[in-house]
N, C-alpha and C positions, 0 to 999 in steps of 0.2 A: 258315506258308505257304511258307517257303523249303524245308523238307523235302519238302513236297508237290510243289513245283516240281522239286526234284532228282529225286524219284521219277518224275515224268512225263518228264523229260529222259533218265533212265537207260532207261526203257522205250522211248522214241523212238530211242535209240541201240542197241536190241536186247538190252539186259540184262534178263533175265527172272527171275533169282533174287535177290530182295532183300526186305527187310522195313523197315517204318517203325514205330519205337517211339514211343509217345506216352502222356502222362498224361491229357490233356484229352479229355473225351467228345465234344465237338463236333468237334475235329480228328480224332479216331479215326473218327467218322462220315464226315467228308469223305474221309479216306484210304480207307475202305471203299467209299464212293460212287465214287471214282476207280478202284476195282478193285485196290487194293494189299493185300498180305498185311500184317497189322498185329500188333504186339505191344502189348497193353494193359499198360503199365508199372505200373498200379495193381494188377494181378492177377498178373502174371508178372515175374520178374526178367529184364530184357533180356539180360544176360550168359548166364544159364543157358539161356534159350530159344534164343539164337543158337547157342550151343555144341551144344545138342540138335539143332537143325535142320541143322547142318553136320557132324554126326557128330564133334563135338569140335574141328573144324578152326578155327572162327571165321570172321569176315567178311574177305574179301580187302581190301576197302576199307570204311572206316567214316567216315561224314560226321557231324560235329557241327553240326546246324542249330539247336540249342536255346540254347546260350550260357548255361547255368545251371550253377553249381558242382556239383550232385549228379551231373551227367553225366560230369564229368572222370574220376572213378575207374573208370568203366565202359569208357572208350574203349580202353585197352590190353588188358584181358581179353576184350573183344568181338572184337578184331582178331586175325587169324591170324598165325602166324610169317611173317615177311617181308611182312606186310601194311602198308597205308598208312592213316593217319588224316588226314582232310582237315578242317581247321577252317574252316568256312564262317561260323559264328556269331561274333559279337564279344562275348566275355565281359566283363562289367562288373565282375565280382569274381573274385578268384583262385580257382582250383580245383586239386584234387590230381591229379597225374599221377604214376604210379609208374614212374620212369625206370629202375629196376632191371629191372622186367618188360619195359619197352620195349627195353632193351638185349639182354636174353636172347632176346626174340622177334625181334630184328633188324628191328623195325618203324620206320617213318618217320612223322613228323608234318609235314604241309604246311599252311601258311596260305594263304589266298586274299585278295587285296586288291582290293576293289571289283570293277571290270569290266575285262576286257582288250579290246583293239581287236577289233571284229567281234562281240562278245557281243550287242549290241542287234540287229544284223542277223540273227544266228542265232536269237535269241529271237523276232523277228517272223516269220522263216521257219517256225519250229516251230509258232507259233500259227496262221499262215495255212494251214498244211497240216493243222491240227487234231491234230498229234502231241502238242501240249501244249494243254490246255484250261483256261484261267484262269477261265472262267465259274463253276464250282462254288466257287471261292475267294472270290468276291464275295458276301458274306453280307448286306450292307446297302447300300442306295443312298438318298441323301438329296438333296433340292433344296437349292440354295444358301442359301435362307432358313433352313434347319434345320441350319446348319453347326455350331452348338454341340452339338446332339444327335449329329451325325455324329462330332465329335471325342470325345464321351463314349463312344460305341459303339466307336470305334477304340481308346480307352484301356483298355476292358474286354475284354481278349483272351479271356476265358472265354466271351463271347457273340458274338464276331465273329472273322472271319478277315481279310478285306479289306473296307474301307469306301470307297465312292465318293461323291463329291459331284458332282451333276449341275449344270453351269454352262450356263445358257442353254438354247436349244431343241436337244434331241438329235435331232429329226426332220429 
């Protein structure tokens, strides 16, 4: 969901040339539904594909929204010389980063910490203007009485993206 939101914000800010790499079929479908160019990481090597799409240049900015160790070794080779890697995801396990390649590429890695002042207001503005549409990300909605089923759906990321629990009368 974070990568899909990043893609929507990039598009809202006028960035037109970017790709979303994903392994999960449901999230690939959501990315396509939102009109993004996707790289199916089960079928194509994301590093090779980005290099091909950029004429060997690589991405000027690479966002890690996955937070899983297999992505780590891809970040530096995906990114162009003098490019930036933005760590949005919170990795729970160590991952490999090739610092020698990072140095030769004069790349930088930047972490982000939660939210900065004004982020919520900007998010609301983007949603209100429909520049960012969160509706396709909501894959399941449950009534409060079915909260256990809702939490089970949320825990199974292969079948859900965002799960909502409806509290009280929504009308």
